[in-house]
C-alpha positions as CSV (number, residue, x, y, z in Angstrom):
1,X,7.9,162.9,-151.5
2,X,4.5,162.2,-153.2
3,X,1.6,162.4,-150.9
4,X,-2.2,160.8,-151.8
5,X,-4.7,163.8,-152.3
6,X,-7.2,164.2,-149.8
7,X,-10.0,161.9,-150.8
8,X,-12.9,161.6,-149.4
9,X,-12.4,157.7,-148.3
10,X,-9.6,158.8,-146.1
11,X,-11.8,160.8,-143.8
12,X,-13.8,157.5,-143.3
13,X,-14.8,157.2,-139.5
14,X,-14.8,153.0,-139.9
15,X,-11.2,153.4,-141.5
16,X,-10.1,155.4,-138.6
17,X,-11.3,152.7,-136.1
18,X,-9.3,149.8,-138.0
19,X,-6.4,151.9,-138.2
20,X,-6.1,153.2,-134.9
21,X,-6.7,149.8,-133.5
22,X,-3.8,148.2,-135.8
23,X,-1.5,151.1,-135.3
24,X,-1.3,151.3,-131.6
25,X,0.9,149.9,-129.4
26,X,3.7,149.8,-132.0
27,X,1.6,148.3,-134.8
28,X,1.5,149.3,-138.2
29,X,-0.7,149.5,-141.2
30,X,-0.7,150.7,-144.8
31,X,-3.1,151.3,-147.8
32,X,-2.4,149.2,-150.4
33,X,-2.6,148.8,-154.0
34,X,-5.8,149.7,-156.1
35,X,-6.5,152.6,-153.7
36,X,-3.5,154.4,-154.1
37,X,-2.8,154.1,-157.6
38,X,-6.8,155.1,-158.5
39,X,-7.0,158.0,-155.8
40,X,-3.4,159.1,-157.1
41,X,-5.1,159.2,-160.7
42,X,-8.1,161.2,-159.5
43,X,-10.3,158.2,-160.0
44,X,-13.0,156.9,-157.5
45,X,-11.5,154.3,-155.2
46,X,-13.9,151.3,-154.4
47,X,-12.0,149.1,-152.4
48,X,-9.8,150.2,-149.8
49,X,-7.6,147.3,-148.9
50,X,-4.8,147.5,-146.1
51,X,-1.5,145.5,-145.3
52,X,-0.1,145.4,-141.8
53,X,2.8,143.1,-140.1
54,X,0.8,141.8,-137.5
55,X,-0.3,138.4,-137.7
56,X,-3.7,137.4,-138.6
57,X,-4.7,136.0,-135.1
58,X,-3.3,139.5,-133.3
59,X,-5.4,141.8,-136.4
60,X,-8.4,139.9,-135.0
61,X,-7.7,140.3,-131.6
62,X,-6.9,143.8,-131.8
63,X,-10.1,144.9,-134.0
64,X,-12.3,142.5,-131.9
65,X,-11.3,144.6,-128.8
66,X,-11.9,147.9,-130.6
67,X,-15.7,146.5,-131.1
68,X,-14.9,145.8,-135.1
69,X,-16.9,143.2,-136.4
70,X,-14.1,140.8,-138.1
71,X,-14.8,137.9,-140.9
72,X,-11.9,135.3,-141.6
73,X,-12.8,135.7,-145.4
74,X,-9.0,134.5,-146.1
75,X,-7.4,133.9,-143.0
76,X,-5.3,130.8,-143.8
77,X,-3.3,133.1,-146.6
78,X,-3.5,136.1,-144.2
79,X,-6.8,138.1,-145.0
80,X,-9.5,138.8,-142.7
81,X,-12.6,141.5,-143.7
82,X,-13.4,144.2,-140.9
83,X,-16.7,145.9,-140.9
84,X,-16.5,149.2,-139.1
85,X,-19.2,152.3,-139.5
86,X,-20.6,150.6,-142.0
87,X,-17.3,150.4,-144.2
88,X,-15.4,147.2,-145.4
89,X,-11.9,146.9,-145.6
90,X,-10.0,143.9,-146.3
91,X,-6.7,143.6,-144.3
92,X,-3.9,141.3,-145.2
93,X,-0.7,140.2,-143.4
94,X,2.4,141.1,-145.3
95,X,3.4,138.0,-147.5
96,X,6.5,136.4,-149.4
97,X,6.0,133.8,-151.9
98,X,7.4,130.4,-150.9
99,X,6.3,128.5,-153.9
100,X,4.2,128.9,-156.9
101,X,3.0,126.8,-159.8
102,X,1.0,129.0,-162.0
103,X,-2.2,128.6,-160.5
104,X,-1.7,129.1,-156.5
105,X,1.0,130.3,-154.1
106,X,2.2,128.9,-151.0
107,X,3.0,131.8,-148.9
108,X,4.5,132.6,-145.0
109,X,4.1,135.7,-143.2
110,X,6.6,138.6,-143.6
111,X,7.6,141.6,-141.3
112,X,9.1,143.5,-144.7
113,X,6.7,145.9,-146.4
114,X,9.5,145.8,-149.8
115,X,9.2,142.1,-149.6
116,X,5.7,141.7,-149.6
117,X,5.2,144.4,-152.7
118,X,7.7,142.5,-154.7
119,X,5.3,139.7,-155.1
120,X,2.7,141.8,-156.4
121,X,2.0,142.0,-160.3
122,X,2.7,145.4,-161.6
123,X,4.5,148.2,-160.4
124,X,1.4,150.4,-160.6
125,X,-0.1,148.0,-158.1
126,X,3.1,147.8,-155.7
127,X,2.3,151.8,-154.2
128,X,1.6,151.5,-150.4
129,X,0.2,154.7,-148.5
130,X,0.3,156.0,-144.8
131,X,-3.2,156.2,-143.7
132,X,-2.6,159.4,-141.6
133,X,0.1,161.3,-143.7
134,X,-0.6,159.9,-147.1
135,X,3.0,159.4,-147.7
136,X,3.4,156.9,-150.7
137,X,5.9,154.4,-150.7
138,X,7.3,152.9,-153.8
139,X,10.2,150.6,-154.4
140,X,9.6,149.4,-158.1
141,X,9.3,152.8,-159.9
142,X,5.7,152.8,-159.9
143,X,4.8,155.8,-159.7
144,X,7.0,157.0,-162.7
145,X,5.2,154.1,-164.6
146,X,1.6,155.6,-163.5
147,X,2.9,159.0,-165.1
148,X,4.0,157.6,-168.2
149,X,0.6,155.3,-168.7
150,X,3.1,152.5,-168.7
151,X,2.2,149.0,-167.3
152,X,4.7,146.8,-166.5
153,X,5.6,143.6,-164.4
154,X,7.7,144.2,-161.2
155,X,11.4,142.6,-162.0
156,X,11.5,139.8,-164.5
157,X,8.0,139.6,-166.2
158,X,8.6,135.7,-166.9
159,X,9.2,135.4,-163.3
160,X,6.0,137.4,-162.2
161,X,4.0,135.6,-165.1
162,X,5.2,131.8,-163.9
163,X,4.3,132.8,-160.6
164,X,0.2,133.4,-162.0
165,X,-0.4,132.4,-165.7
166,X,-3.7,134.9,-165.0
167,X,-1.3,137.9,-164.8
168,X,-1.4,137.5,-168.7
169,X,-5.0,138.8,-169.3
170,X,-4.3,140.9,-166.4
171,X,-1.7,142.9,-168.2
172,X,-4.2,143.1,-171.4
173,X,-6.8,144.6,-168.7
174,X,-4.7,146.8,-166.8
175,X,-3.0,148.2,-170.2
176,X,-6.5,149.0,-171.2
177,X,-7.3,151.0,-168.3
178,X,-4.0,152.5,-167.3
179,X,-1.8,152.2,-170.1
180,X,-1.1,155.1,-173.0
181,X,0.8,154.7,-176.5
182,X,2.9,151.7,-176.8
183,X,2.8,148.4,-174.4
184,X,5.8,147.8,-172.2
185,X,8.2,146.2,-174.8
186,X,9.4,143.2,-172.4
187,X,6.0,142.5,-170.4
188,X,4.5,142.5,-173.9
189,X,6.7,139.7,-175.1
190,X,6.6,138.1,-172.0
191,X,3.0,137.5,-172.1
192,X,3.1,136.6,-175.5
193,X,5.5,133.9,-175.2
194,X,3.5,132.4,-172.1
195,X,0.0,132.4,-173.7
196,X,-0.2,128.4,-174.1
197,X,0.1,128.5,-170.3
198,X,-3.4,130.0,-169.7
199,X,-4.6,126.5,-170.4
200,X,-3.3,125.4,-167.0
201,X,-5.6,128.0,-165.1
202,X,-9.2,127.1,-164.0
203,X,-11.6,127.9,-166.6
204,X,-13.5,130.1,-163.9
205,X,-10.7,132.2,-163.5
206,X,-10.4,132.6,-167.1
207,X,-13.7,133.8,-167.8
208,X,-13.7,135.8,-164.8
209,X,-10.9,138.2,-166.3
210,X,-11.9,138.0,-169.9
211,X,-15.4,139.3,-169.1
212,X,-13.7,142.0,-166.9
213,X,-11.7,143.0,-169.9
214,X,-14.7,143.0,-172.2
215,X,-17.0,145.4,-169.7
216,X,-14.3,148.2,-170.2
217,X,-15.9,151.1,-171.4
218,X,-14.5,150.5,-175.1
219,X,-11.9,147.6,-175.1
220,X,-11.7,147.1,-178.7
221,X,-8.0,148.1,-179.1
222,X,-6.9,145.6,-176.7
223,X,-9.3,142.9,-177.7
224,X,-7.7,143.4,-181.5
225,X,-4.1,143.2,-179.8
226,X,-5.1,140.0,-178.0
227,X,-6.4,138.8,-181.0
228,X,-3.1,139.6,-182.9
229,X,-1.2,138.1,-180.3
230,X,-2.8,135.0,-180.5
231,X,-4.5,134.9,-177.0
232,X,-7.7,134.4,-178.3
233,X,-6.5,131.2,-180.1
234,X,-6.0,129.8,-176.8
235,X,-9.1,130.8,-174.7
236,X,-11.6,131.1,-177.3
237,X,-10.1,129.5,-180.5
238,X,-13.8,129.6,-182.0
239,X,-13.1,133.8,-182.2
240,X,-14.8,135.0,-185.8
241,X,-12.2,135.9,-188.1
242,X,-14.5,139.1,-189.3
243,X,-15.1,140.1,-185.1
244,X,-13.8,143.8,-185.6
245,X,-16.8,144.6,-187.7
246,X,-19.4,143.5,-185.4
247,X,-17.3,144.8,-182.6
248,X,-17.3,148.3,-184.1
249,X,-21.0,148.1,-184.7
250,X,-22.2,147.1,-181.1
251,X,-19.6,149.5,-179.4
252,X,-21.6,152.3,-181.7
253,X,-25.0,150.9,-181.3
254,X,-24.4,150.8,-177.3
255,X,-23.4,154.6,-177.5
256,X,-26.1,155.9,-179.7
257,X,-28.7,154.0,-177.4
258,X,-27.0,155.1,-174.0
259,X,-26.8,151.1,-173.2
260,X,-24.1,150.4,-170.3
261,X,-21.9,147.9,-171.5
262,X,-22.3,143.9,-170.9
263,X,-19.6,141.7,-171.0
264,X,-21.5,138.7,-172.3
265,X,-23.4,141.0,-175.1
266,X,-19.4,141.9,-176.0
267,X,-18.6,138.1,-175.9
268,X,-21.3,137.3,-178.4
269,X,-19.9,139.7,-180.5
270,X,-16.6,138.1,-181.1
271,X,-18.5,134.6,-182.0
272,X,-20.0,133.7,-185.3
273,X,-23.5,133.8,-185.0
274,X,-23.9,129.8,-184.3
275,X,-26.1,128.8,-181.2
276,X,-23.6,125.7,-181.3
277,X,-20.6,127.6,-181.3
278,X,-21.9,129.8,-178.4
279,X,-22.8,126.8,-176.5
280,X,-19.3,125.4,-176.8
281,X,-17.8,128.3,-175.5
282,X,-20.2,128.9,-172.9
283,X,-19.3,125.1,-171.2
284,X,-15.4,125.9,-172.0
285,X,-15.5,128.6,-169.8
286,X,-18.3,127.5,-167.4
287,X,-20.4,130.2,-167.6
288,X,-24.0,129.7,-165.6
289,X,-26.7,128.0,-167.1
290,X,-28.2,131.2,-167.7
291,X,-25.5,132.8,-169.1
292,X,-25.1,129.8,-171.8
293,X,-28.8,130.1,-172.7
294,X,-28.7,134.1,-173.2
295,X,-24.9,133.6,-175.3
296,X,-26.9,130.9,-177.0
297,X,-30.0,132.5,-177.8
298,X,-28.3,135.8,-179.2
299,X,-26.0,133.6,-181.6
300,X,-29.3,131.9,-182.8
301,X,-31.4,134.7,-183.6
302,X,-28.2,137.2,-184.8
303,X,-29.9,138.1,-188.0
304,X,-33.7,138.2,-186.4
305,X,-34.3,141.7,-186.9
306,X,-37.0,141.9,-188.9
307,X,-39.3,140.5,-186.5
308,X,-40.5,143.3,-184.0
309,X,-38.1,143.3,-180.8
310,X,-40.9,143.1,-178.7
311,X,-41.9,139.7,-180.2
312,X,-38.6,138.4,-180.1
313,X,-38.1,139.5,-176.8
314,X,-41.3,137.7,-175.9
315,X,-39.6,134.4,-177.6
316,X,-36.1,134.8,-176.1
317,X,-36.1,137.2,-173.5
318,X,-35.7,141.1,-173.3
319,X,-31.7,141.2,-172.5
320,X,-31.2,138.5,-175.7
321,X,-33.5,140.6,-178.1
322,X,-31.6,143.5,-177.1
323,X,-28.6,142.4,-177.7
324,X,-29.7,141.0,-181.1
325,X,-30.6,144.4,-182.0
326,X,-27.2,146.1,-180.6
327,X,-25.2,143.6,-182.6
328,X,-26.9,143.9,-185.6
329,X,-29.2,147.1,-186.2
330,X,-27.7,150.3,-187.6
331,X,-29.9,152.8,-185.9
332,X,-30.8,151.0,-182.4
333,X,-34.7,151.3,-183.0
334,X,-35.2,147.9,-181.8
335,X,-33.3,148.2,-178.5
336,X,-34.6,151.2,-177.4
337,X,-38.5,150.1,-178.0
338,X,-37.4,147.3,-175.1
339,X,-36.1,150.2,-172.7
340,X,-37.6,149.5,-169.3
341,X,-40.4,146.9,-171.1
342,X,-41.2,143.4,-169.5
343,X,-42.9,141.0,-171.6
344,X,-46.8,140.8,-170.3
345,X,-48.3,137.6,-169.4
346,X,-51.0,136.1,-171.3
347,X,-54.5,137.6,-169.5
348,X,-56.3,134.5,-169.9
349,X,-55.9,130.5,-169.0
350,X,-57.0,127.4,-169.4
351,X,-60.0,127.9,-167.0
352,X,-61.0,130.7,-168.9
353,X,-61.2,129.0,-172.1
354,X,-63.2,125.9,-170.3
355,X,-65.7,128.7,-169.0
356,X,-66.2,129.7,-172.4
357,X,-67.6,126.0,-173.4
358,X,-64.9,124.2,-174.4
359,X,-64.2,120.7,-173.0
360,X,-61.1,120.1,-171.0
361,X,-58.2,118.6,-172.9
362,X,-55.7,118.8,-175.6
363,X,-58.5,121.3,-177.5
364,X,-58.0,123.7,-175.0
365,X,-54.0,124.0,-175.0
366,X,-54.2,124.2,-178.9
367,X,-56.4,127.5,-178.3
368,X,-54.6,128.8,-175.9
369,X,-51.4,128.6,-178.2
370,X,-53.6,130.1,-181.3
371,X,-54.8,133.2,-178.8
372,X,-51.1,133.6,-177.7
373,X,-49.7,133.7,-181.5
374,X,-52.3,136.3,-182.2
375,X,-51.8,138.4,-179.1
376,X,-48.3,138.7,-179.8
377,X,-48.7,139.3,-183.0
378,X,-51.0,142.2,-182.4
379,X,-48.1,143.6,-179.8
380,X,-49.7,142.5,-176.6
381,X,-53.3,144.1,-176.2
382,X,-55.2,144.2,-173.1
383,X,-57.5,141.5,-171.8
384,X,-60.8,142.7,-173.5
385,X,-59.0,142.2,-176.8
386,X,-57.7,138.8,-175.7
387,X,-61.2,137.8,-174.4
388,X,-62.1,138.7,-178.2
389,X,-59.4,136.6,-179.4
390,X,-60.6,133.7,-177.3
391,X,-63.8,133.7,-178.7
392,X,-62.8,134.1,-182.4
393,X,-60.6,130.8,-182.2
394,X,-63.0,128.6,-180.2
395,X,-66.0,129.8,-182.9
396,X,-63.1,129.0,-185.6
397,X,-62.8,125.5,-183.9
398,X,-66.1,124.8,-183.9
399,X,-66.7,125.4,-187.6
400,X,-63.9,123.5,-188.2
401,X,-66.0,120.7,-186.6
402,X,-69.0,121.0,-188.5
């Protein structure tokens, strides 16, 4: 029998209170999914989720009686969030699928642990553990797959994908995180065959999963596999045919400068250096306005590394300028110069120009623009130097009128 290692999270007082409330008087509860998988692998477990045959209203009644705060986060689907001793845990009633259409499922509550496990995606995610003893339940060979570094769908892969088309992208992400060696042949063949079904998903779901893949420490191998399998042809057909060399350079520069991964920066590396293309991709993926502007700026200035990094950052923002240098530079010097740097504000305003004798009007704005351009060119000197620059610009304006 496989037993969970004695991880720190298992001793949490909040978890103990929740388990005690749900397990009392004939109740039952188990740890499920990622927490079991990651703990068995010796990885930190961030989300400790629980499953129970108790119906959601009974779950809420028991927890409230135990003075545990409960939030009905997804109660229609059987999920509530419990907060105890500062810890948050999602608790979901056992379910079975009644109907699926590839985008959403209609579920019914169930009493059978194996039936609940059968509706999950991969064998390594269908592991359940007793919170008291740590004993692991495994109905579909997840433990063996975990040991072998194999990511495989539960049962028939095509059926699992038809239940939720997003599992195509999840397959690649989980294979990159937990897989070793060749991809599981039947699972791999099924995702490739079903790739066109990604078009039926909401763009937000596709974007979220794609960015999770790009946020992995080094996603180059899986991104290359996805490109070869035609996945990007469906979700991001603008993929730059020469993306591999840009991606290699970016990963190397991130490592050299100790820059944490940023999925939007990695997405930029996959696209041609063209702002219009970046805008198109951002729009299709329903990225936020901030993300869209960032992606477009990085694309528009991809080759703009001759300009000092701080000047570029003043024009397009620190994050976008850092990305430009990480995507293009060979030594990361420009990116390093931006570490911790915040673009300063021009230490002079229109009122200061008027106080120097310039009549209020368009001339004030013109002088301010000239002062700012000189201030940026001199790498943002202090207020005293800016005052000198303002006097110079006013003097030149006066000379030109004579």
